[in-house]
C-alpha positions in Angstrom: 33.9 19.9 16.7 31.4 17.2 17.8 28.6 16.4 15.3 25.8 17.8 17.5 27.6 21.1 17.9 28.3 21.3 14.2 24.7 20.5 13.4 23.5 23.2 15.8 25.9 25.7 14.1 24.6 24.9 10.7 21.0 25.3 11.8 22.0 28.7 13.3 23.6 29.6 9.9 20.4 28.6 8.2 18.4 30.9 10.5 20.9 33.7 9.9 20.4 33.3 6.1 16.7 33.5 6.6 17.2 36.7 8.6 19.3 38.1 5.8 16.5 37.3 3.3 14.0 39.0 5.6 16.0 42.2 5.4 16.1 42.1 1.6 12.3 41.5 1.4 11.7 44.6 3.6 13.9 46.8 1.4 11.6 45.9 -1.5 8.2 45.8 0.2 8.6 49.2 1.9 8.6 50.7 -1.6 5.1 49.3 -2.2 3.9 51.0 1.0 5.7 54.3 0.4 4.8 55.1 -3.2 1.4 55.5 -4.9 3.3 55.1 -8.2 4.4 51.6 -7.5 3.3 49.3 -10.3 2.1 52.1 -12.6 5.1 51.8 -14.9 6.4 55.3 -14.3 8.6 57.1 -11.9 7.2 59.3 -9.2 7.8 62.9 -10.5 8.1 64.1 -6.9 11.2 61.9 -6.4 13.1 62.1 -9.6 16.4 63.6 -8.4 19.7 61.7 -9.2 19.9 60.3 -5.6 16.3 59.0 -6.0 17.2 57.3 -9.3 20.4 55.8 -8.0 18.6 54.4 -4.9 15.8 53.0 -7.0 18.4 51.5 -9.4 20.4 49.8 -6.7 17.2 48.3 -5.1 16.1 47.1 -8.5 19.5 45.5 -9.3 20.4 44.0 -5.9 17.1 43.4 -4.2 14.0 43.1 -6.5 13.4 39.5 -7.7 16.2 38.3 -5.5 15.3 38.0 -1.8 11.8 36.5 -2.1 13.5 33.8 -4.3 16.1 33.3 -1.6 13.4 32.9 1.0 11.6 30.5 -1.4 14.7 28.4 -1.6 15.0 28.3 2.1 11.3 27.2 2.3 12.0 24.2 0.1 15.2 23.4 2.0 13.4 23.5 5.4 10.5 21.5 4.0 12.9 18.7 3.2 14.5 18.9 6.6 11.1 18.5 8.2 10.2 15.6 5.9 13.5 13.8 6.8 12.8 14.4 10.5 9.3 13.0 10.3 10.6 9.9 8.5 13.3 9.3 11.1 10.6 9.6 13.8 8.2 7.4 11.8 5.6 10.3 12.2 2.8 11.1 9.8 4.1 14.0 7.8 1.4 14.8 5.3 -1.6 15.5 7.7 0.6 17.7 9.8 2.0 19.6 6.8 -1.5 20.1 5.3 -2.7 21.6 8.6 0.4 23.8 8.7 -0.2 25.1 5.2 -3.9 25.7 5.8 -2.8 27.8 8.9 -0.3 29.6 6.8 -2.9 30.3 4.1 -5.3 31.7 6.7 -2.7 34.0 8.2 -1.7 35.1 4.8 -5.3 36.0 3.8 -5.7 38.1 6.9 -2.4 39.8 6.2 -3.4 40.5 2.6 -6.7 42.1 3.6 -5.6 44.1 6.6 -1.9 44.9 6.1 -0.3 44.2 2.7 -1.9 43.3 -0.6 1.5 41.9 -1.8 1.3 39.1 0.8 3.3 36.0 -0.2 2.2 33.7 2.6 -1.0 32.5 1.1 0.8 31.9 -2.2 3.4 29.9 -0.4 0.7 27.8 1.3 -0.9 26.9 -2.1 2.5 26.2 -3.6 3.4 24.2 -0.5 0.6 21.7 -1.4 2.1 21.3 -4.8 5.5 20.7 -3.2 3.9 18.2 -0.9 2.6 16.3 -3.9 6.1 16.4 -5.5 8.1 15.6 -2.4 9.3 12.1 -3.6 10.1 13.3 -7.2 13.6 12.1 -8.4 16.1 14.9 -8.3 16.5 15.1 -12.0 12.7 15.4 -12.5 12.6 18.1 -9.8 15.5 19.9 -11.5 13.8 19.8 -14.9 10.5 21.1 -13.5 12.2 24.0 -11.8 14.1 24.9 -15.0 10.9 24.7 -17.1 9.0 26.9 -14.6 11.6 29.6 -14.9 12.0 29.3 -18.7 8.2 29.3 -19.4 7.7 32.3 -17.1 10.4 34.2 -18.8 9.1 33.2 -22.2 5.6 34.3 -21.3 6.7 37.8 -20.3 9.0 38.1 -23.3 6.1 37.0 -25.6 3.9 39.7 -24.1 6.6 42.3 -24.7 6.8 41.1 -28.3 3.1 41.3 -28.8 3.0 44.8 -27.5 5.9 45.8 -29.7 4.2 44.3 -32.8 1.0 46.1 -31.8 2.8 49.4 -31.9 3.0 50.0 -28.2 6.7 51.1 -28.1 6.1 54.2 -25.9 6.8 54.1 -22.2 3.8 53.9 -19.9 4.3 57.5 -18.7 3.4 59.0 -22.1 0.0 59.9 -20.6 1.3 61.7 -17.6 -2.0 63.2 -16.6 -3.8 59.9 -16.5 -1.0 58.3 -14.4 -1.0 61.2 -12.0 -4.7 60.8 -11.5 -4.3 57.1 -10.9 -1.5 57.7 -8.4 -3.5 60.3 -6.6 -6.4 57.9 -6.3 -4.2 55.3 -4.8 -2.7 57.8 -2.3 -6.1 59.1 -1.3 -7.3 55.5 -0.6 -4.4 54.4 1.4 -4.1 57.5 3.5 -7.8 57.7 4.3 -9.5 56.3 7.4 -9.0 52.5 8.2 -12.1 51.5 6.2 -10.8 53.3 3.1 -7.4 51.7 3.5 -8.9 48.3 3.5 -11.1 49.2 0.5 -8.0 50.4 -1.3 -6.2 47.2 -0.4 -9.0 45.0 -1.6 -9.1 47.0 -4.9 -5.3 46.3 -5.4 -5.6 42.6 -4.6 -6.9 41.9 -8.1 -3.9 43.2 -10.0 -1.6 41.9 -7.4 -3.0 38.4 -7.8 -2.2 38.5 -11.5 1.4 39.3 -10.8 1.6 36.7 -8.1 0.1 34.0 -10.3 2.0 34.9 -13.5 5.4 35.9 -12.1 6.1 35.2 -8.4 4.3 31.9 -8.0 6.0 29.9 -10.7 9.5 31.3 -9.8 8.9 30.6 -6.1 7.9 27.0 -6.9 11.0 26.6 -8.9 13.1 27.8 -5.9 11.1 25.4 -3.7 12.3 22.6 -5.9 15.9 23.8 -5.9 15.7 24.0 -2.1 14.2 20.5 -1.9 17.1 19.1 -3.8 19.7 21.0 -1.7 17.9 19.8 1.4 18.1 16.2 0.4 21.9 16.6 -0.1 22.2 18.7 3.1 24.3 21.1 1.1 24.1 23.9 3.7 25.0 21.4 6.5 28.0 19.9 4.6 29.7 22.9 3.2 33.2 21.3 3.2 31.9 18.5 0.9 30.2 21.0 -1.5 32.9 23.7 -1.7 33.5 23.1 -5.5 29.7 23.4 -6.1 29.4 26.5 -4.0 32.3 28.2 -5.8 30.6 27.5 -9.1 27.4 28.9 -7.8 29.1 32.1 -6.6 31.0 32.5 -9.8 28.2 31.8 -12.3 25.5 33.5 -10.1 27.4 36.7 -10.1 28.8 36.6 -13.6 25.4 35.9 -15.1 23.0 37.3 -12.6 24.7 40.6 -11.8 25.0 42.0 -15.4 21.4 41.0 -16.1 20.3 42.7 -12.9 22.1 45.9 -13.9 20.4 45.9 -17.3 17.0 45.3 -15.5 17.7 48.2 -13.1 18.8 50.6 -15.9 15.7 50.0 -17.9 13.4 50.2 -14.9 14.9 53.6 -13.9 15.5 55.1 -17.4 12.7 53.7 -19.5 9.9 52.4 -17.2 6.7 50.9 -18.8 6.2 49.4 -22.2 7.7 46.4 -23.9 11.3 47.1 -23.1 10.7 46.9 -19.4 8.8 43.6 -19.9 11.8 42.2 -21.8 14.1 43.3 -19.0 11.7 41.6 -16.6 11.9 38.4 -18.6 15.7 38.6 -18.5 15.5 39.1 -14.7 13.2 36.0 -14.4 15.9 33.9 -16.1 18.8 35.2 -14.1 17.6 36.3 -10.7 17.5 32.8 -9.3 21.2 32.3 -10.0 22.0 35.6 -8.3 19.9 34.6 -5.3 21.7 31.3 -5.0 25.0 33.2 -5.2 23.9 35.4 -2.3 23.2 32.2 -0.3 26.6 30.7 -1.2 28.5 33.9 -0.4 26.6 34.4 2.9 27.2 30.8 4.1 31.0 31.2 3.4 31.1 34.5 5.2 29.3 33.2 8.3 32.4 31.1 9.2 34.6 34.2 9.5 35.0 36.3 12.7 32.8 39.1 11.4 30.5 36.5 10.0 30.0 34.9 13.3 28.9 38.2 14.8 26.5 38.6 11.9 25.1 35.1 12.6 24.5 36.0 16.2 22.6 39.1 15.2 20.6 37.6 12.3 19.7 34.1 13.5 17.1 35.2 16.1 15.3 37.2 13.5 15.4 34.3 11.1 14.0 31.9 13.8 10.9 34.0 14.0 10.8 35.1 10.4 7.0 34.8 10.1 6.4 37.1 13.1 9.0 39.6 11.8 7.5 39.5 8.2 4.1 40.4 9.6 5.6 43.0 12.0 7.3 44.7 9.1 4.0 45.0 7.3 2.3 46.4 10.5 5.1 48.9 11.0 5.0 50.1 7.3 1.2 50.3 7.4 1.4 52.5 10.5 4.0 54.8 8.9 2.6 55.1 5.4 -1.2 54.5 5.4 -4.2 55.9 7.2 -3.7 53.5 10.0 -1.1 55.8 11.4 0.9 58.7 10.0 -0.2 58.4 6.3 3.2 59.3 4.8 2.6 57.5 1.5 4.0 59.6 -1.3 6.0 61.8 1.1 9.2 59.8 1.8 12.0 59.6 -0.7 13.5 56.2 -1.8 16.6 56.9 0.4 14.4 57.8 3.3 12.6 54.5 2.9 15.9 52.7 3.0 16.7 54.5 6.2 13.4 53.5 7.7 13.9 49.9 6.7 17.4 49.8 8.2 16.1 51.3 11.5 13.1 48.9 11.5 15.2 45.8 10.9 17.7 46.9 13.5 14.9 47.1 16.0 13.7 43.7 14.9 17.1 42.2 15.5 17.1 43.5 19.1 13.5 42.5 19.7 13.9 39.0 18.3 17.0 38.3 20.5 15.1 39.7 23.5 12.0 37.6 22.8 13.8 34.3 22.2 15.6 34.6 25.5 12.3 34.0 27.2 10.2 32.2 24.6 10.6 29.0 22.6 8.9 30.4 19.5 8.0 33.7 17.9 4.4 34.6 18.6 3.0 33.8 15.2 5.2 30.7 14.9 3.7 29.6 18.2 0.2 30.1 16.8 1.0 28.3 13.5 2.5 25.4 15.5 -0.6 25.1 17.6 -2.7 25.0 14.4 -0.4 22.3 13.1 -0.2 20.0 16.1 -3.7 20.5 17.4 -2.8 21.7 20.9 -1.0 24.7 22.5 2.7 24.2 22.6 4.8 25.8 25.4 5.5 29.4 24.7 7.6 30.4 27.7 10.9 28.4 28.0 10.9 25.8 30.6 7.1 25.3 30.7 5.4 22.1 29.5 3.1 22.0 26.5 -0.6 22.6 27.2 -2.8 19.8 26.2 
């Protein structure tokens, strides 16, 4: 196969992997929209049947703390590809990337206020500035920084669990069922009210969400940025033949270490939510989820070369090419289904029902992405972000010149 064809195939595989990560993120995020009990440290008593628990457990084991890390790895990998491209073209990379990150931060802020308080885009933008400052770090230094970020984050959550245990807080958080029910009812009332009430409820949730982002997701995402940066320098995903031994080790160690820890995390989350034990399980997940995420990537890239895998690539790659637009569209669709913007179904859909909605929504996105990219060069939000980055309107329709 000619080099140009092989490079195009690897880029398509990278887009497909991004689309795969987008689906996993949706499976997790839809639960935030659907349940007023999310984040309260207790199960929703309305959905406590065995099927609900099994669904919750599978999502916790296979999806939570996995797919946003995979997406973060791909962010770092793509960052390095863009840096390499700018250097080959002798173009100014830093000013353009700063404008891109400022645009991403602005889009994320609007997203957080209007659609989803669990927004990750604004966090990515801030972390992207840190990655920009570390772009020339030696590989060993970048590796050590990533490991330290993961280790320190896990140690912090384990330390918090230990402090609660020493302080005598050994009961699960659902001990005061009446107080939790009142809190859940307040959340549900806010998010199913009129649009103004929905925004007020979202602004109220932003404070607690920001703590989780700063103390959990942000350091882990930055660590995965650095792993992606290293992989991008070596072009691991473009030179799979060269790195087969490494990818086999990633698959083996990722599954053998990450999967048992994920099952422990899921069991505790389902059977004993709240309290120090769940925090200890969270610390274990922080330590091991990155390896399971990397194993997912290694397995997917190997599978993409098979006959069935090539069909999966053809389906997933368009969604991955316009991942930003699809991420925002997922939030819009979920807001219309579950909040007062639309049907107001928060608290009324089972976990299994949420999975069915997510699968249907993502299937529609696969079709819509393929249809859109037949006619357009970029996804709509990607087009806007590119305009903010380069300072003029790029062509949107295929075959048309840029507008200057």
